[in-house]
Structure formats: structure tokens, C-alpha cells
C-alpha positions as a Markdown table, in Angstrom:
| # | Residue | x | y | z |
|---|---|---|---|---|
| 1 | Unk | -0.1 | 0.0 | 0.1 |
| 2 | Unk | 3.0 | 2.5 | 0.8 |
| 3 | Unk | 3.6 | 5.1 | 3.2 |
| 4 | Unk | 1.0 | 7.9 | 1.4 |
| 5 | Unk | -1.9 | 4.9 | 1.0 |
| 6 | Unk | -1.5 | 3.6 | 4.6 |
| 7 | Unk | -1.8 | 7.2 | 5.8 |
| 8 | Unk | -5.0 | 7.8 | 3.4 |
| 9 | Unk | -6.4 | 4.8 | 4.9 |
| 10 | Unk | -6.2 | 5.9 | 8.4 |
| 11 | Unk | -7.8 | 9.8 | 8.2 |
| 12 | Unk | -10.7 | 8.4 | 6.3 |
| 13 | Unk | -11.2 | 5.8 | 9.1 |
| 14 | Unk | -10.8 | 8.8 | 11.8 |
| 15 | Unk | -13.9 | 10.7 | 10.5 |
| 16 | Unk | -16.6 | 7.7 | 10.4 |
| 17 | Unk | -15.3 | 6.7 | 14.1 |
| 18 | Unk | -18.2 | 6.9 | 16.7 |
| 19 | Unk | -16.5 | 10.3 | 19.1 |
| 20 | Unk | -15.9 | 7.6 | 22.0 |
| 21 | Unk | -13.7 | 4.9 | 20.1 |
| 22 | Unk | -11.2 | 8.1 | 18.6 |
| 23 | Unk | -10.9 | 9.1 | 21.9 |
| 24 | Unk | -10.0 | 4.7 | 22.8 |
| 25 | Unk | -8.0 | 4.6 | 20.0 |
| 26 | Unk | -6.4 | 7.6 | 20.5 |
| 27 | Unk | -5.6 | 6.6 | 24.2 |
| 28 | Unk | -3.7 | 3.5 | 23.0 |
| 29 | Unk | -1.7 | 4.9 | 20.7 |
| 30 | Unk | -0.8 | 7.9 | 23.2 |
| 31 | Unk | 0.0 | 4.7 | 26.1 |
| 32 | Unk | 2.7 | 3.3 | 23.1 |
| 33 | Unk | 6.1 | 2.8 | 24.3 |
| 34 | Unk | 7.5 | 2.2 | 20.4 |
| 35 | Unk | 9.3 | 4.7 | 19.1 |
| 36 | Unk | 9.4 | 3.5 | 15.6 |
| 37 | Unk | 6.7 | 6.0 | 14.2 |
| 38 | Unk | 4.7 | 9.0 | 15.9 |
| 39 | Unk | 1.3 | 7.9 | 17.6 |
| 40 | Unk | -1.1 | 9.5 | 15.9 |
| 41 | Unk | -3.6 | 7.3 | 14.2 |
| 42 | Unk | -2.0 | 8.3 | 10.6 |
| 43 | Unk | 1.7 | 7.4 | 10.9 |
| 44 | Unk | 0.6 | 4.4 | 13.1 |
| 45 | Unk | -0.5 | 2.9 | 10.3 |
| 46 | Unk | 2.8 | 2.3 | 9.0 |
| 47 | Unk | 4.5 | 1.0 | 12.2 |
| 48 | Unk | 3.4 | -2.8 | 10.8 |
| 49 | Unk | 6.1 | -1.8 | 7.6 |
| 50 | Unk | 8.6 | -0.1 | 10.5 |
| 51 | Unk | 8.6 | -3.3 | 12.1 |
| 52 | Unk | 9.6 | -5.9 | 10.1 |
| 53 | Unk | 11.9 | -3.6 | 7.8 |
| 54 | Unk | 13.6 | -2.9 | 11.8 |
| 55 | Unk | 13.7 | -7.1 | 12.2 |
| 56 | Unk | 13.1 | -6.9 | 15.2 |
| 57 | Unk | 13.1 | -9.6 | 17.3 |
| 58 | Unk | 13.7 | -11.6 | 14.0 |
| 59 | Unk | 10.0 | -9.8 | 12.8 |
| 60 | Unk | 11.1 | -10.0 | 9.2 |
| 61 | Unk | 10.6 | -13.3 | 8.7 |
| 62 | Unk | 8.0 | -13.9 | 11.8 |
| 63 | Unk | 5.8 | -11.2 | 9.7 |
| 64 | Unk | 6.3 | -10.6 | 5.9 |
| 65 | Unk | 3.9 | -13.1 | 5.2 |
| 66 | Unk | 0.9 | -11.8 | 7.3 |
| 67 | Unk | 0.5 | -8.4 | 4.9 |
| 68 | Unk | -0.7 | -10.2 | 1.9 |
| 69 | Unk | -2.3 | -13.4 | 0.8 |
| 70 | Unk | -1.0 | -14.0 | -2.9 |
| 71 | Unk | -4.4 | -15.7 | -4.6 |
| 72 | Unk | -3.3 | -17.2 | -7.8 |
| 73 | Unk | -4.6 | -15.8 | -10.4 |
| 74 | Unk | -5.0 | -19.1 | -12.1 |
| 75 | Unk | -6.8 | -20.9 | -9.8 |
| 76 | Unk | -8.1 | -18.3 | -7.3 |
| 77 | Unk | -8.4 | -20.4 | -4.0 |
| 78 | Unk | -7.9 | -18.1 | -0.5 |
| 79 | Unk | -7.7 | -21.0 | 1.4 |
| 80 | Unk | -4.3 | -22.3 | 0.0 |
| 81 | Unk | -3.1 | -18.7 | -0.1 |
| 82 | Unk | -3.7 | -18.2 | 3.2 |
| 83 | Unk | -2.2 | -21.8 | 4.6 |
| 84 | Unk | -5.3 | -23.4 | 5.4 |
| 85 | Unk | -5.9 | -20.7 | 7.9 |
| 86 | Unk | -3.6 | -21.9 | 10.7 |
| 87 | Unk | -4.9 | -21.1 | 14.2 |
| 88 | Unk | -2.4 | -19.4 | 16.9 |
| 89 | Unk | -1.3 | -21.7 | 19.2 |
| 90 | Unk | -3.5 | -21.7 | 22.6 |
| 91 | Unk | -2.3 | -19.2 | 25.1 |
| 92 | Unk | 0.6 | -16.9 | 22.9 |
| 93 | Unk | -0.9 | -13.4 | 21.6 |
| 94 | Unk | -1.8 | -13.1 | 17.6 |
| 95 | Unk | 1.2 | -11.3 | 17.5 |
| 96 | Unk | 3.5 | -15.0 | 18.0 |
| 97 | Unk | 1.3 | -16.7 | 15.5 |
| 98 | Unk | 2.3 | -18.6 | 12.8 |
| 99 | Unk | 5.2 | -16.8 | 10.2 |
| 100 | Unk | 3.0 | -18.9 | 7.8 |
| 101 | Unk | 0.0 | -17.1 | 7.7 |
| 102 | Unk | -1.9 | -14.4 | 5.9 |
| 103 | Unk | -3.5 | -10.8 | 5.9 |
| 104 | Unk | -6.9 | -12.1 | 5.9 |
| 105 | Unk | -6.0 | -14.5 | 9.1 |
| 106 | Unk | -4.0 | -11.9 | 10.9 |
| 107 | Unk | -7.0 | -9.1 | 10.4 |
| 108 | Unk | -9.7 | -11.6 | 12.2 |
| 109 | Unk | -7.2 | -12.5 | 14.8 |
| 110 | Unk | -5.7 | -8.8 | 16.2 |
| 111 | Unk | -9.2 | -7.3 | 15.9 |
| 112 | Unk | -10.1 | -10.4 | 17.9 |
| 113 | Unk | -7.5 | -9.2 | 20.6 |
| 114 | Unk | -8.1 | -5.7 | 20.8 |
| 115 | Unk | -12.1 | -6.4 | 21.3 |
| 116 | Unk | -11.0 | -8.0 | 24.2 |
| 117 | Unk | -10.4 | -6.3 | 27.2 |
| 118 | Unk | -8.6 | -9.2 | 28.9 |
| 119 | Unk | -5.9 | -8.6 | 25.9 |
| 120 | Unk | -2.3 | -7.6 | 27.6 |
| 121 | Unk | -2.1 | -3.9 | 27.3 |
| 122 | Unk | 0.4 | -4.1 | 25.0 |
| 123 | Unk | -0.5 | -7.0 | 22.7 |
| 124 | Unk | -3.7 | -4.5 | 22.7 |
| 125 | Unk | -1.9 | -1.4 | 21.3 |
| 126 | Unk | 0.4 | -3.6 | 19.1 |
| 127 | Unk | -3.3 | -5.3 | 18.0 |
| 128 | Unk | -4.1 | -1.8 | 16.9 |
| 129 | Unk | -1.0 | -1.4 | 14.5 |
| 130 | Unk | -1.0 | -3.7 | 12.8 |
| 131 | Unk | -5.0 | -3.7 | 12.1 |
| 132 | Unk | -4.4 | 0.1 | 10.8 |
| 133 | Unk | -1.6 | -1.5 | 9.2 |
| 134 | Unk | -3.4 | -4.5 | 7.6 |
| 135 | Unk | -7.0 | -3.5 | 6.3 |
| 136 | Unk | -5.1 | -0.8 | 4.0 |
| 137 | Unk | -3.3 | -3.5 | 2.7 |
| 138 | Unk | -6.1 | -6.4 | 2.1 |
| 139 | Unk | -7.5 | -3.8 | -0.1 |
| 140 | Unk | -4.3 | -3.4 | -2.5 |
| 141 | Unk | -5.1 | -5.6 | -5.7 |
| 142 | Unk | -1.8 | -7.0 | -5.4 |
| 143 | Unk | -1.2 | -7.9 | -2.0 |
| 144 | Unk | -4.1 | -10.1 | -2.5 |
| 145 | Unk | -3.2 | -11.6 | -6.0 |
| 146 | Unk | -0.8 | -13.3 | -7.5 |
| 147 | Unk | 0.0 | -14.2 | -10.9 |
| 148 | Unk | 4.1 | -16.1 | -10.5 |
| 149 | Unk | 5.2 | -12.3 | -10.5 |
| 150 | Unk | 5.5 | -11.8 | -6.5 |
| 151 | Unk | 2.3 | -9.3 | -6.5 |
| 152 | Unk | 3.7 | -7.5 | -10.0 |
| 153 | Unk | 7.2 | -7.3 | -8.3 |
| 154 | Unk | 8.7 | -8.2 | -11.1 |
| 155 | Unk | 6.6 | -6.6 | -14.1 |
| 156 | Unk | 8.6 | -4.0 | -15.2 |
| 157 | Unk | 5.8 | -1.2 | -16.6 |
| 158 | Unk | 6.4 | 2.4 | -18.3 |
| 159 | Unk | 3.3 | 5.3 | -18.7 |
| 160 | Unk | 3.9 | 8.8 | -19.7 |
| 161 | Unk | 4.5 | 11.2 | -17.4 |
| 162 | Unk | 5.1 | 8.8 | -14.3 |
| 163 | Unk | 8.5 | 6.9 | -13.6 |
| 164 | Unk | 9.3 | 3.9 | -14.7 |
| 165 | Unk | 9.0 | 1.2 | -11.7 |
| 166 | Unk | 7.4 | -2.2 | -11.3 |
| 167 | Unk | 3.6 | -3.3 | -11.7 |
| 168 | Unk | 3.0 | -3.5 | -7.9 |
| 169 | Unk | 5.0 | -0.1 | -7.4 |
| 170 | Unk | 1.9 | 1.7 | -10.0 |
| 171 | Unk | -0.5 | 0.2 | -7.9 |
| 172 | Unk | 0.6 | 1.6 | -4.6 |
| 173 | Unk | -0.4 | 5.4 | -3.9 |
| 174 | Unk | 2.9 | 7.1 | -3.0 |
| 175 | Unk | 4.3 | 10.8 | -3.3 |
| 176 | Unk | 3.8 | 10.9 | -7.2 |
| 177 | Unk | 0.7 | 9.4 | -7.8 |
| 178 | Unk | -1.8 | 10.5 | -9.7 |
| 179 | Unk | -4.3 | 10.9 | -7.1 |
| 180 | Unk | -2.4 | 13.8 | -5.7 |
| 181 | Unk | 0.7 | 14.3 | -3.6 |
| 182 | Unk | -0.7 | 15.0 | 0.5 |
| 183 | Unk | -2.6 | 12.3 | 2.0 |
| 184 | Unk | -4.6 | 14.7 | 3.7 |
| 185 | Unk | -5.9 | 16.3 | 0.8 |
| 186 | Unk | -6.5 | 13.3 | -0.8 |
| 187 | Unk | -7.9 | 11.4 | 2.1 |
| 188 | Unk | -10.8 | 14.6 | 2.3 |
| 189 | Unk | -11.5 | 14.2 | -1.3 |
| 190 | Unk | -12.7 | 10.6 | -1.0 |
| 191 | Unk | -14.7 | 11.6 | 2.1 |
| 192 | Unk | -16.1 | 14.4 | 0.6 |
| 193 | Unk | -17.7 | 11.9 | -2.2 |
| 194 | Unk | -18.8 | 8.8 | 0.3 |
| 195 | Unk | -22.2 | 8.5 | 0.2 |
| 196 | Unk | -24.3 | 6.8 | 3.4 |
| 197 | Unk | -25.3 | 4.1 | 1.2 |
| 198 | Unk | -22.0 | 3.6 | 0.0 |
| 199 | Unk | -20.7 | 3.9 | 3.6 |
| 200 | Unk | -23.2 | 1.0 | 4.6 |
| 201 | Unk | -22.5 | -1.0 | 0.8 |
| 202 | Unk | -18.9 | -0.9 | 2.1 |
| 203 | Unk | -19.1 | -2.6 | 5.9 |
| 204 | Unk | -20.6 | -5.8 | 4.5 |
| 205 | Unk | -18.2 | -8.6 | 4.3 |
| 206 | Unk | -15.3 | -9.6 | 6.6 |
| 207 | Unk | -11.6 | -9.7 | 5.4 |
| 208 | Unk | -11.7 | -13.0 | 3.4 |
| 209 | Unk | -14.4 | -11.0 | 1.3 |
| 210 | Unk | -12.3 | -7.8 | 1.0 |
| 211 | Unk | -9.1 | -10.2 | 0.1 |
| 212 | Unk | -11.5 | -11.3 | -2.9 |
| 213 | Unk | -12.9 | -8.4 | -3.8 |
| 214 | Unk | -9.2 | -6.9 | -4.5 |
| 215 | Unk | -8.7 | -10.0 | -5.9 |
| 216 | Unk | -11.2 | -9.8 | -8.6 |
| 217 | Unk | -10.4 | -6.1 | -9.0 |
| 218 | Unk | -6.8 | -7.3 | -9.7 |
| 219 | Unk | -8.0 | -10.5 | -12.1 |
| 220 | Unk | -10.3 | -8.1 | -14.1 |
| 221 | Unk | -8.0 | -4.3 | -14.0 |
| 222 | Unk | -4.5 | -5.1 | -12.7 |
| 223 | Unk | -3.6 | -8.1 | -14.9 |
| 224 | Unk | -6.4 | -8.3 | -17.0 |
| 225 | Unk | -6.1 | -4.9 | -18.9 |
| 226 | Unk | -2.1 | -5.0 | -19.0 |
| 227 | Unk | -1.8 | -4.3 | -22.5 |
| 228 | Unk | 1.3 | -6.9 | -24.5 |
| 229 | Unk | 4.8 | -6.9 | -23.3 |
| 230 | Unk | 6.7 | -5.1 | -25.2 |
| 231 | Unk | 10.8 | -6.6 | -26.7 |
| 232 | Unk | 12.6 | -6.5 | -23.5 |
| 233 | Unk | 9.5 | -7.6 | -21.7 |
| 234 | Unk | 8.6 | -4.5 | -20.2 |
| 235 | Unk | 4.6 | -3.4 | -20.4 |
| 236 | Unk | 4.0 | 0.2 | -21.9 |
| 237 | Unk | 0.4 | 0.9 | -20.2 |
| 238 | Unk | -1.6 | 3.0 | -22.3 |
| 239 | Unk | -3.2 | 5.8 | -20.6 |
| 240 | Unk | -6.8 | 4.3 | -20.5 |
| 241 | Unk | -5.5 | 1.6 | -18.0 |
| 242 | Unk | -3.8 | 4.7 | -16.1 |
| 243 | Unk | -7.3 | 6.2 | -15.7 |
| 244 | Unk | -8.7 | 2.7 | -15.1 |
| 245 | Unk | -6.0 | 1.9 | -12.3 |
| 246 | Unk | -6.2 | 5.4 | -10.7 |
| 247 | Unk | -10.3 | 5.2 | -10.3 |
| 248 | Unk | -9.8 | 1.5 | -8.8 |
| 249 | Unk | -6.8 | 2.6 | -6.2 |
| 250 | Unk | -9.3 | 5.7 | -4.8 |
| 251 | Unk | -12.2 | 3.4 | -5.0 |
| 252 | Unk | -9.9 | 1.1 | -2.6 |
| 253 | Unk | -8.9 | 3.9 | -0.4 |
| 254 | Unk | -12.1 | 4.8 | 0.1 |
| 255 | Unk | -13.9 | 1.1 | 0.7 |
| 256 | Unk | -10.1 | 0.4 | 3.3 |
| 257 | Unk | -11.0 | 3.2 | 5.7 |
| 258 | Unk | -14.5 | 2.8 | 5.8 |
| 259 | Unk | -14.0 | -0.6 | 6.1 |
| 260 | Unk | -11.6 | 0.1 | 8.8 |
| 261 | Unk | -13.7 | 2.7 | 10.6 |
| 262 | Unk | -15.7 | -0.4 | 11.2 |
| 263 | Unk | -13.5 | -2.9 | 12.8 |
| 264 | Unk | -12.4 | -0.1 | 15.5 |
| 265 | Unk | -15.9 | 1.0 | 16.6 |
| 266 | Unk | -17.2 | -3.1 | 16.4 |
| 267 | Unk | -14.2 | -3.3 | 19.0 |
| 268 | Unk | -14.0 | -1.0 | 20.7 |
| 269 | Unk | -17.4 | 0.5 | 21.1 |
| 270 | Unk | -18.3 | 0.9 | 24.7 |
| 271 | Unk | -20.4 | -2.0 | 26.5 |
């Protein structure tokens, strides 16, 4: 999803939080002693990447596969892509779960921990930070699909007016995104276009459904609309492809923000 994309998702979600839930989120983050990110919601949404990349307690190996679910375009099988949904060993927190797991499972596990008042205080903060990040990631089409190319990382692409790179990065909101360069401005624009009906519709389903939805988008557009490769194996994206991708990314950011708010409202609503 990229740092800017995660900030956008968190900012959209923030606008749909119930007031008491927003206070609880802020209180949990304020109590965090970790220094990898600032403790506001938009910054903390990037903690999971920072934690993985810092390789704290072998976190690169332990958590790397939690950031995606490589549903193969050729078969569409989420269960096999999710290692057949391994359970967290009894008595262990979700943050100590099997390395061979997927994002759909981890969202469910961390949401359950966040909702449980009996969860250890430190683990509850960790669960919140993973949720802030993973709900964004599962909506990135290339975090929920694969075509034997490491989620688009092995396909070189270029387009008019954009820097050459790989397909995965092209579908990742960043500082040069056609949507805009400022996360707050992009988030504000997305929020202003979310209708009540869209808000209600986007709250349906759960992480596995959202992964399948992103997979379908990837199959139809990300991979399905790719032009034929050039002589050196790279792909020159058409203006129509760029327009479709920009619209798809905006929709996915909006969906992710609304759904993240839904999960936090459900987990932290006063009982």
C-alpha cells in the first residue's frame, strides 16, 4: 500500500470513528512506548512495515507473509494462499502466531484481540497498529493476488508522465500518485465523495471477502487490462489503463478507510 496510502486510509477511517472510539484509539496510541513511528493514527498505520523492516526479534521472517495473501490468478484459491488458515497456538498472542499465515487471518485475529478487554495492554496496542496497516494492505489488489510474479514486483512497467518501475509500485499510492501527493488532501477528497449508501454497502463482509474483492479487481483490471509486453518484456501502460487504475485505487482507499473504521468501532465501542 505504501506510506502515503496507509496514511490516507487511516485519515478516512478517522472521520468515520464514533467519538468515544476515537478517544480510545488515541489513548491506546498515546500509551505506546514504541519509537518506530509517531503515535497519531495516520503515522501508526505505517508501524507494521517499519517493524518488519527493522527486523526486531526476527520480525522480518516472522511477519513478512502477514502483509498479503497471494491468491493465484490461475485458480483463485484463497484457502491455499492463506496456508489453510492456521490457528494461533493456545495461550499465545496473535503477534506470536505462525509465520506462514496471511493477511485475512491476521486481521481477524488482531480484531478479536483488540475487542477483548482481557488482552494484555501491550498486545492490544500491537493489535491496533497491525489492524491500522493490514486493513489497508488487503485492499491493494496486488496484496491479494499473484500471477507468478511476486504480486507484480517482477513486472516492469512504464507510462507517460510517470517514472518507470514495477507493477506493484504502480498500483501503490505514493508521493507521485495521480491521485495527489498530500495524504490529507487526498483523504479529504475521498471522504467528500462517500455517500451514506456507499458507507453502508462497504461495511458488509469481512477480511476474506475484501481479499476476494481485491483479487477480482486485480484479475479484471490490474492483470486483465495489461497491454502486451514489449520486446524487452516490459509493459507500456496506456492512458486508459492509468485512468482505470487511478479510479480503482481511489475506490479501494475509500473502501479500506470505511471498513477500518467499522472494525475499530465494533472492537472498541463502549459496552
